[in-house]
C-alpha positions, 0 to 999 in steps of 0.5 A, a space after each residue: 500499499 501506499 499513504 500519498 506518494 510514501 510506501 505503506 511495508 505491512 508488518 502484521 495482518 492475520 495473526 492465527 491464535 492459539 489451538 490453530 494449525 500454525 501455531 498459536 502466532 498472536 500470542 507468540 509476537 505478543 499480541 493481546 488476547 482479543 487483538 483485532 488480527 485474530 477473530 473473525 469477525 474484525 480485522 486489523 493491520 499494523 505497518 510503517 513508512 520507509 523514512 518517515 517516522 511515526 509523529 510525521 504520519 500519525 495524524 494523517 492516519 488517524 484522521 483516515 481512522 477518526 472520520 471512518 470510526 476504526 480504531 488507532 494504534 501508534 508507538 509515539 510513547 515507545 520509541 523501541 516500537 515503530 508501527 501503526 495500527 488500525 482496525 475495526 470489529 463488526 458488531 462494535 459501533 462504527 466509533 473511533 478508538 485509540 491508544 498506546 503502544 
């Protein structure tokens, strides 16, 4: 994908959970037990943009999530991680949610 003219490198999308034939991928990467990466009725993507800091791209992505009623997370407060999360769950009101990693 791209964010304007900047490439987006996807680092995580669907992650198999406990009991899956692939093993507990979600658990092995430290994913939450109720992660949007797990559920059939939800979806999530984590990504970064090479050459752009999280602080540079977060405001653009966050505004998109606000407009679409998607969940949003970023790592601005965690210098050991560099990614942005976008997700949603069917059945939840389309209300913007946010958190920091």
